[in-house]
N, C-alpha and C positions, 0 to 999 in steps of 0.2 A: 401865774407859779412864780416865786420868785428864786433869783437868780440859780436858774435851770435855765439850760440851752434849749433850743427848738424843739431837738427830736429828741432829748430826755422828756421836756416837758409833754409832749404827746406821750410815749411811752407810759410815762407816771398817770398820765390823768386813764389813759385805756385801761392798766394796770387798775387803779382806785374804782373803775367805774363796776369789775366785778363785785366789788364790797356792795355800790348802788346796785348791782341785777340780786344778788345771792342774799341779802337783807329780806328781802321781799318774803323767805321763806325762815327764815328765824326770827320776824316781828310775824306777819300774821297767820304764819301756822304754829309753827313753836308755843311761843311767849304768846301768840292772843287767842288762836279761835279753835286749835286743837283740842286744848285742855278744856274748855270748858263745853264743843261739840263731844268729847270721847264720854264727857261724863253725862250729859243730858238727852245725845241722842245716839250715841253707839252702844251708850252702857245703864239703857234705863234698866230700872230696877234693880241697883246696885247701891252698897250704902259707898257714903262719900271715901271713907275710909279703904274700901274694896276697890275703889275706882284711882287713890290715889297709888296706892300700893302697885296694881296695874301699870299704869305710868309709869310709874316709877321702876316698874321691873323692865318694861320696853325701851328704860332710856339707857338702863343700864345694860342689858345686854349686847344692844346695838353699838354702846361707844367699847366694849370690852372687845366686837370684833373686827373693829376698824384700828382700834388701839392695836392690835395683833396685825394687820395687816398690812399698816402705811409706811411703818419700817421700810418693809422688802419694796414696796411698792417703790419708794421713795428713791431706795436706791438701783432698783429698775430703769425709774425714770431718769437719774443720773449718769447711769451706764448707757443708756440709750441714744440722753439728748432729747428725752421727752416728756418733759415737766407739761408744756402746754396741755402735749394733747392727753393725758392721765385726765389737767384737769378737762379739759372739753368732753370727752370720756362720762366721765363721773357725772359732771352738770348735767345730761343729755341724761342717765337714771335718774339723778334729784326732780330733775323738768317730768319727766314722765311720770313718778312718783305721786308728786304733785298735782298733775293734773287729773289721776286714778281716785285721789281722796274724793273727787267734786262728784263720784257716781258710785260711793258705798253707802246701801241703803241703811236703814235705824234698824239699831239691833242687833249689828254683825258687828261687835267691839275686837273681836279675834282679829278678823280681814283690816276693817284699820290701824288697829296696834301693828301688824305686818306690811301694810302698806307705808307708815310711817318711819317703824324703825328702817328699813329699807333706804325711805328717802334719808332718815339723817344719816343713814353710813355712808351714803354719795356726798350730803351737803361738808360732811365732813372730810372726807375723804379727799373734793375737790377743794377744799381751804389747805390742806397741806399740800397742795403745790402752786395754789396761789400765792402762798407765803413763801413758797421757796424759789418762786418769779421775783422776789422784791430785791435782792443784792445785782440784779441784773437791770434793772428797770431805771435805777435811782447811785450814783457815788453812795459813797459812803458818807459823807458830812451831810446828801440830804436824806439817808433811809428814819432819819426821825419824823421829818417833813413828810416824805412821801405814805408812809405807815400811820401819820394821826390824818390826813388828808384819807385814804381810803376809808379810813373806820367811823370819818367823819360824813362823808357820801353815804355809807352802809345805813347810818343814825335818817339821816335825810331823805335818802332814797324807800326804803324799810315804813320811813313816816308817812311818805307821800303817800304809797298804795296802800299803806292801812287806815290812812283817814280815810280815803276810796271806801273804803270795805265795809271798814267801822257805817260811812255815813248809808250803805247800804243795805245792808243788816238794820239799823234805826227807821230807815224811811226805805223800805221794802217796796210799796206799791211805784214808788217817786222813778224807780230802775226798771220798773219793768217785771217784777218777782209778786209770786204769788205771798212771802213768808219770809221772818227770814231765818231761816232754815236753809231754804231754797239763796239767798244771797249768799250767805254762806260759805256753802257748796259751790256756786259760783265764781268765789274769793277765792276760792283751793286753787282751780283752773286760772283766775289770774296770775298769780305768786308764778305758775308753771311757763307763761307768756311771757310776765314781766324777768321772770329769770332767762328766761333763753335770750329774747330781744338785746336786753339792756349787757350781755355775755358779750355779744358780735366786735366791739370795738378791744378787747382784750387778743379776740382768735385773727382779728386783724392788722392787728397795729402796733403790739409786744411781741419782739423776737424771739426767733425761739432759741435756749441755748444750743450749745455748736454741739452738735456728734459726735461721738468718741465710740460707741462699738461698733461692731461690722456687721452690718442689716439679713446676716445671714445664720448672727446666732438664735436658735432659737430659744423657748420661751425657761422650757427646767434649765440648760445653758445658765442662764440669765437669773434665773431664781436662786441655783445654788451661789452664785457669784453676787448676787444683791444680799442674802444671809451671809457668806463670809465676810464680804463688804459692811454688812452690819454688825457685826462681831467684833470688826476693828476698830470701828467707828464707835461704839459702848467703849473700848480700851480707855482709843484716846480720850474720851471724854473722861474716862476713871484719870489720866494722867494729867487732864486739864485739873488743875485742884478747883479755882476759879469756877469755871464755866460748872463742874461739879455739882458745887454750890449753887446758884443759878438755877439750873436744871431740881438741887430736889426745894430749891425755897417755892418754884414754880410750880410745880408738882403740890404743894403743899395752899399755896394762895391762889391759884386758878382752882380749884377744888371748889373754893367756896362761889368762886367767881361763878364757874359753870351752874353747879347747882341753882343758883340765886336766878340764874336767868331760864333756867329749864323749870325751875316749881315755883315762881312767884304767883301765878295768875292760877293757880292750881289752889297753894298756900292763900288765896283770897277767898277761893271758890269756900273754902273750907271754912273761911270765919266769917262765910252767909252777906256777903259783899254780892251786890247784884253785879249781873254782866256789864251796866254800861259803866259803872262805876272803876271796874279791870281795866277794861280798854280804855277807860279818861285816864290813866294812871300807866300806860301806855304811849299812850301818844306823848304825854307829858316827858317819858325816859327819852323817850325816841327825840323829840323837838329841842327837851336840853341838852341830849347828847352831840348834836350837831354841831355846833360852837364850840361847844366845853372841849370836843374832841379836837379838834382843830387846833382850838388853846396849847392844847399839848404839846401840837406837833413847832410851835413858836416857843416856848419857854423851856421847853430840851434843851435850845441852840445856849443858855445860860445854866439852868440849874441839871444838863442832865439827862438820865432816865431814870435813876434809881433814886432821888427824892423824890418824883413824880408819885412814881408808884408805889415807892413808902407811904403818901399823902392817904393815895387814893387804898390801900388796906389800911389804913386806920381809918379810915371812915367804914369799911367794909366790917369793920369790924362792931362798931359800934352802929351802926343799922343793925347786924342781925340781933345786938341785945335789945334795941326799942322795939324792935321788928314781934318781939313777943310778947309786948306787953300793946299790940296794937290794938282798939278798939272801934275803932271810928272808919269810913271812906278818905274820911278827909286827913288819917294819919297816913294812908295808903296813898295819897296822892302827897304827899312831904316828901315821904320815902325814895316815892319814884321818879321825882325831884331830884333828889342827894345822889342814888343810885345812876340819873344821868348825867350826874358831874364828872363822876369819876371811871363809870364801868369803860368808855370809848378809852380815856387815857391807860388803865391798867395793860389793858389788851393793847394798843397797839403801841404803847411803849418797851412793851416786855416784847412782841415781834422784832422790832429795831433792834433791842440790846441784843438780843440773840442773832439778831442777824452779823451786830458788828463783832460778836465774838467765834462765828465761824467761817471756812472754807466756801468761798463762791462756787468749788468746783464739786463740793457737797452737800450743796444745799437742799436738795431734795430730801437726803440721806437723814442730814441732822435737822429737817424740820418732818421727818417723819418720826425722827426718835422725840421732841418736842413735842407731835400730839400725842405719841403714847403717853408721855410723863402727862396731858390734862386729859386724855380719855381713859389715861388707868381713876383717873383725880374724878371720871365722869360717871367713873363705876362706881366708886364708893361714897362719892357726893348722897346722892341722891336715893343709896342703897341705905346710909343712916338717917336722911330723911324718913324714906319710911318703915323702918325699922322703930325709930322713935315714937311715931306717930300709931304705930301698931302697939306698943307695951304702954303707954302715957297714955291713949285714946284719949289724946288731946290737940290738933292738929297745930296750935299755936304755938307750942315745944321745937315744934319739927326741926326750925332751923338754928335753933341755939347749940348744938353740936357744934357747927358751922365757926363758930370762936375760935376754938384754939388751932384751926388751922389756920386761920389769917395770923392769931398769934405767932406760930411757929416759924411761917414760910414768911413775915416782915423780919423776925429776927434770924434768919438765916441771907436774906437780899443783905440787911446791914453787914454783913459779914464778906461780898461781893465788891472788887474792885471794879469798878465802870471802862473802859478802853474809852483811850483818850481821842 
């Protein structure tokens, strides 16, 4: 890593490996096997419209709950100096949920949706505290690089495990499985192991922010203090016009990004693409995303964060328009490659731009607010897709409503002044 001191290098790499660790969940489970398994294994006998609505509802409820609790948890973590502690707690919940998915029998769609929803909440909550640690592992002039490195490691790590899981699914007999379903069930268990093992460097080598609260304070006192601090933080954000506009812009454009991440495979299934085509497209996104995301951390030295993010938003806007005209798996491959070029960039640079605009001491609280914004977007986006599909009865038009979110988000982002 360039121009990083030895201690900072170790912290940045250990921190970034958590992206490598948890991306196994977002890739193999969220984007890959869960939507397919949910439709064909746990929801046998239901129509594509019904399973799309159930999956979207699960994502929306999970996102709503974590959106409600993350700012308060972030404020408590700031007050107690326990960002890493909260991260580890939710990581363990997510690991347990991932492992549990391996043991849910066929037809139990409600149990699968419940466990998946809990695991999603844990995954997203751990990411709040992971993001909040960013200002503590790298200096301000290295934030873009550290953030992009984390996301690029996430694409590579998630892609490596997913490729192995896909091989097990396509050739189950070579790995000692009786059929593809058994291989997928073991894949859920492999995610739990991967997530836990590669979280260890962060647990051991990333320094805990200094504790500021008395250890004698009980949780009720801390919660009250956190709610008050959250209110004050909102007022501070509202007074900072530049930060406030950025958060509005982020709310809009990240809505579309998160919706595409969670609904892309389901969208392909609804167009009657085969599972192997959807899996190949996901692998394309992962392995294109690895080098592309790293490059964003390099070019931000010259172009900053705002301009590359605007470029990514423009590509997303074009993508949702072209997706409505998608007819063949080859089209899906092309769109997967295009998404791989911009997905990590918009996420990593949004994270580092936000980190530059806030104070380190309240990073947990502020990133809790950022998560609140993102998760409310995740509530709205899938709900719009589900409603659109149910109304028009055509899955290929489900993503078209996201266009206005990208346009409005990009317009507001153009008004944001990037810190020097």
